C-alpha positions in Angstrom: 47.4 77.4 219.0 45.0 80.3 218.8 44.5 82.6 215.9 46.9 85.0 217.7 49.7 82.7 218.6 52.9 84.7 219.0 56.4 84.4 220.5 57.7 86.7 223.1 59.4 88.9 220.5 56.1 89.5 218.7 56.7 87.0 215.8 53.4 85.3 214.8 54.2 81.7 214.8 52.9 78.8 212.6 49.6 77.5 213.9 48.1 81.0 213.8 45.6 82.1 211.2 46.6 84.7 208.6 43.9 86.7 206.9 43.9 88.0 203.3 41.6 90.5 201.7 40.7 89.3 198.2 40.1 85.8 196.8 41.9 85.9 193.4 44.9 83.9 192.2 47.4 86.0 194.2 45.5 85.2 197.3 45.4 81.5 196.3 49.2 81.4 196.0 49.6 83.2 199.3 47.3 80.7 201.0 49.3 77.8 199.5 52.6 79.4 200.8 51.1 80.1 204.3 49.7 76.6 204.6 53.0 75.0 203.6 54.6 76.9 206.5 52.0 75.6 209.0 49.6 78.6 209.1 45.9 78.5 208.9 44.3 81.0 206.5 41.1 83.0 206.2 40.0 84.7 203.0 37.5 87.6 202.7 35.8 87.7 199.3 32.2 87.9 198.3 32.6 85.4 195.4 31.7 81.9 196.6 34.0 80.3 194.0 37.0 82.7 194.4 40.3 80.8 193.7 41.7 81.6 197.2 38.4 81.0 199.0 38.2 77.5 197.6 41.5 76.4 199.1 41.5 78.4 202.4 40.6 77.1 205.8 38.0 79.8 206.1 36.1 81.8 203.5 34.3 84.9 204.7 31.9 85.7 201.9 31.3 89.4 202.3 32.0 92.7 200.6 35.4 94.5 201.4 33.6 97.3 203.2 31.1 95.1 205.1 31.5 95.8 208.8 30.4 92.3 209.9 32.7 90.6 207.5 35.7 92.8 208.5 35.0 92.1 212.2 34.9 88.3 211.5 38.2 88.5 209.6 39.8 90.5 212.4 38.4 88.0 215.0 39.9 84.9 213.4 43.2 86.4 212.1 46.5 87.1 213.9 47.6 89.4 211.0 46.0 90.5 207.7 47.3 91.3 204.2 45.8 92.1 200.8 46.1 90.3 197.4 44.6 93.1 195.3 45.6 96.7 195.0 42.0 97.9 194.7 40.8 96.6 198.0 39.6 99.8 199.7 42.4 101.3 201.8 39.8 102.3 204.3 39.0 98.7 205.0 42.7 98.0 205.7 42.8 101.0 208.0 39.8 99.8 209.9 41.3 96.3 210.3 44.5 97.8 211.6 42.7 99.2 214.6 42.8 95.7 216.1 45.2 93.6 214.1 48.6 94.0 212.4 47.9 94.8 208.7 50.7 94.6 206.1 50.8 96.6 203.9 49.1 99.5 205.7 46.1 101.3 204.3 48.1 104.5 203.9 50.6 102.8 201.6 47.9 101.1 199.6 46.1 104.4 199.2 49.2 105.8 197.5 49.4 102.9 195.1 45.7 103.2 194.2 46.0 106.7 192.9 48.3 107.4 189.9 48.7 111.0 190.9 49.7 110.2 194.5 51.9 107.5 193.2 53.8 109.7 190.8 54.1 112.4 193.5 55.6 109.8 195.8 58.1 108.8 193.2 59.2 112.4 192.7 59.5 112.9 196.5 61.8 109.9 196.7 64.0 111.3 193.9 62.9 108.6 191.5 62.3 109.7 187.9 59.0 109.1 186.2 57.5 110.1 182.9 56.5 113.7 182.4 52.8 113.9 183.3 49.8 116.1 184.1 46.8 115.6 186.4 43.5 116.2 184.6 40.5 116.5 186.9 38.8 119.6 185.4 38.2 121.1 182.0 40.6 123.9 182.9 43.4 121.4 183.6 42.6 119.7 180.3 42.9 123.0 178.5 46.2 123.7 180.3 48.0 120.5 179.1 51.2 121.4 177.3 51.9 120.2 173.8 55.1 118.7 175.1 53.1 115.9 176.7 51.8 114.7 173.4 51.7 112.0 172.2 50.8 110.4 175.5 48.7 107.9 177.3 45.7 109.1 179.2 45.1 106.9 182.3 42.4 106.9 184.9 43.9 108.0 188.2 42.2 105.2 190.1 41.1 101.5 189.6 43.2 100.9 186.5 45.1 97.6 186.0 46.1 95.3 183.1 45.8 98.1 180.6 42.2 99.0 181.7 41.3 102.7 181.8 44.1 103.7 179.4 43.9 105.4 176.0 46.7 106.5 173.7 46.4 110.0 172.3 48.4 111.7 169.6 46.7 115.1 169.3 44.8 117.5 171.5 41.6 116.5 169.8 42.2 112.9 170.6 43.0 113.8 174.2 39.7 115.7 174.5 37.8 112.7 173.0 39.6 110.3 175.3 38.6 112.2 178.4 35.1 112.2 177.2 35.3 108.4 176.7 36.5 108.0 180.3 33.5 110.0 181.6 35.6 112.9 182.9 37.0 111.0 185.8 40.3 112.1 187.3 43.1 111.1 184.9 46.8 111.4 184.5 48.3 112.1 181.1 51.7 110.6 180.7 54.1 111.5 177.9 55.0 108.6 175.7 58.8 107.9 175.9 61.1 106.0 173.6 61.2 102.6 175.4 63.9 100.0 175.0 62.2 97.4 177.4 60.4 97.1 180.7 61.6 95.6 184.0 60.2 95.1 187.4 61.7 94.8 190.9 59.9 92.9 193.7 61.0 93.8 197.2 60.0 92.6 200.6 60.3 94.8 203.7 59.8 93.7 207.3 58.4 95.7 210.1 61.9 96.1 211.5 62.9 97.9 208.2 64.9 94.9 206.8 64.5 94.8 203.0 65.4 92.3 200.4 64.7 92.0 196.7 64.5 89.4 193.9 66.7 89.6 190.8 65.5 92.1 188.2 62.8 90.8 185.9 62.4 91.8 182.2 58.8 91.9 181.1 57.0 91.8 177.8 53.4 93.2 177.7 50.8 92.7 175.0 47.7 94.8 174.9 48.5 96.1 178.4 48.7 92.6 180.0 52.0 90.9 181.0 52.7 88.1 178.5 56.3 87.0 179.3 58.8 87.5 182.1 62.4 86.6 181.6 64.9 86.2 184.5 67.8 87.0 184.4 67.0 90.0 182.2 68.8 89.5 178.9 69.1 93.2 178.2 69.7 94.9 181.5 73.1 96.2 182.6 74.5 96.0 186.1 74.2 99.8 186.3 70.5 99.7 185.5 69.9 96.9 187.9 71.5 98.7 190.8 69.6 101.9 190.0 66.3 100.0 190.0 67.1 98.2 193.2 68.1 101.4 195.0 65.0 103.2 193.7 62.7 100.3 194.8 64.3 100.3 198.3 63.9 104.0 198.7 60.2 103.9 197.6 59.4 101.1 200.1 61.3 102.7 203.0 59.7 106.1 202.5 56.2 104.6 202.9 57.4 102.6 206.0 56.1 99.7 203.9 55.7 96.2 205.3 55.1 93.4 202.9 55.8 92.6 199.3 55.9 95.5 196.8 56.5 95.5 193.0 57.8 98.5 191.1 57.7 98.5 187.3 60.3 100.6 185.4 60.7 101.6 181.8 64.2 101.5 180.5 64.6 104.1 177.8 66.6 103.9 174.6 69.2 106.2 176.1 69.7 103.9 179.1 67.8 106.0 181.6 65.1 104.3 183.8 61.8 105.8 184.9 59.3 104.4 187.4 56.0 103.4 185.8 53.8 102.2 188.6 53.8 100.0 191.7 51.6 97.3 193.2 51.3 96.8 197.0 51.3 93.0 196.8 53.0 90.1 195.0 53.0 90.6 191.3 52.3 88.6 188.1 56.0 89.2 187.0 57.1 87.4 190.2 55.2 84.2 189.8 58.4 82.5 188.5 59.9 82.8 192.0 57.8 79.7 193.1 59.8 77.5 190.8 63.0 79.4 190.0 64.1 80.8 193.4 64.9 79.3 196.8 62.1 81.4 198.4 59.0 82.7 196.6 57.4 86.1 196.7 54.5 84.6 198.6 56.7 83.1 201.3 58.3 86.5 201.8 54.8 88.0 202.1 54.1 85.5 204.9 57.4 86.2 206.5 57.0 90.0 206.4 53.5 90.1 207.9 54.4 87.6 210.7 57.7 89.2 211.7 59.7 86.2 210.6 63.3 86.9 209.2 63.5 87.9 205.6 66.2 86.3 203.5 67.7 87.6 200.3 66.2 85.4 197.5 68.5 83.4 195.2 67.6 82.6 191.6 68.7 79.0 191.3 67.4 78.5 187.7 67.1 80.8 184.7 63.5 80.9 183.6 60.8 82.3 181.4 57.2 82.7 182.8 54.3 82.7 180.3 51.0 84.2 181.3 48.1 81.9 180.4 45.1 83.9 179.3 41.6 82.6 178.7 42.2 83.1 174.9 44.2 79.9 174.9 41.0 77.9 175.6 39.4 79.1 172.3 40.8 78.1 168.9 41.0 80.9 166.4 37.5 82.1 165.5 35.8 79.5 167.7 33.4 80.2 170.5 33.8 76.6 171.7 35.9 76.2 174.9 38.6 73.5 174.6 41.2 72.6 177.2 44.8 73.3 176.0 47.1 70.4 175.5 48.7 70.3 178.9 50.1 66.8 178.4 52.2 68.0 175.4 53.4 71.0 177.4 54.3 69.0 180.5 56.2 66.5 178.4 58.8 69.3 177.9 61.7 69.3 180.4 61.6 72.1 183.0 57.9 73.1 182.7 55.9 74.0 185.8 52.2 74.5 185.3 50.1 76.6 187.6 46.3 76.9 187.0 44.3 79.2 189.3 41.1 77.2 189.7 38.8 79.6 187.7 35.7 77.8 186.5 35.2 79.8 183.3 37.8 80.8 180.7 37.3 84.2 179.2 39.4 86.1 176.7 41.9 88.3 178.5 41.3 86.6 181.8 44.3 85.3 183.7 43.8 81.6 184.0 47.3 80.5 185.1 51.0 80.7 184.3 53.7 78.4 183.0 57.2 78.7 184.3 60.0 77.1 182.3 63.3 76.6 184.1 66.5 75.4 182.6 70.2 74.9 183.3 71.0 78.0 181.2 69.0 81.0 180.0 69.2 79.7 176.4 67.9 76.3 177.3 65.0 77.8 179.2 64.1 80.0 176.3 64.2 77.1 173.8 61.7 75.1 175.8 59.6 78.1 176.6 59.3 78.8 172.8 58.3 75.2 172.3 55.6 75.5 174.9 54.4 78.7 173.5 54.0 77.1 170.0 52.0 74.2 171.5 49.7 76.6 173.3 49.3 79.1 170.5 51.1 81.9 172.3 52.9 84.4 170.0 56.7 83.8 170.0 58.9 86.3 171.8 
């Protein structure tokens, strides 16, 4: 079949080539899912050793805004997606002139800008933290005392806690904006959090939408550490509110693809939207081993026009993020491979390493999903694995 193989109803059939912008671990898992369903894949990423590029049928080594690279990706691909929220929205819009692109550049542009993102939440009737946009000294001076203490976040290009500074006083706010080089920022009021959850939805081009069970997330230093499913703390009411909010947010953007929305659950039981990612998400990696369909398969289905099915969680689980810190014993600069044999001797462990050549502290190197017959059983084994790896208990 050609790169553009399609059925009469417009569904892109297995045998076609699916393109992905970005060569990181999310692209790698997308490539694995697409290949298992019979598709060929093409990755655009400048890094010759990118995790997705190493396993794809084709690797186009070019910058995201390189016209020749984009033209080559469009030529070989029947449809194109993105694995990284900071791929330039303009590149996706350019590709959409000749190929189906999911999600669209317009939707990605909203997700790339915290100010636009929060405005979108509000327009959808979804609560978010009180906040203020700071782009000028005048806006900085006009910030109300009611927003302090807060978190100053760069409006663009922030992820995994990067570009975020906690501030308690006006003096700290001024100093933080100086530290961030006066780029556009959003100041968010700090709220009394009980816990954090996320919802991953998939929406087709026909408007069909499905979601995974709510995920409860533990972050450390701004980076996801542990995801627990089912959520041990969430009520049915909170779950339904989160699902409804996520569906509304996706539908209002006419979104096509996989979308993750992170929510804060406050101590009084209210939920507020924190941020969203226009792609599969770290908190959804457990779906590969704990659900009957993964977030990456739904990404393939959405972009090709195949039917979406409501995912079923068949095993309670814990997902542990594996950062590069685990490769370095306390105080040591010498890189040592973790004891995977001891971890994999535990029942229900599923190891996923991303093929990154160099371990660095704070770098996402892989994840470990622990499934079990019950939530308590999965937790017990996950804590054993964490102890072997040197991950703080949860």
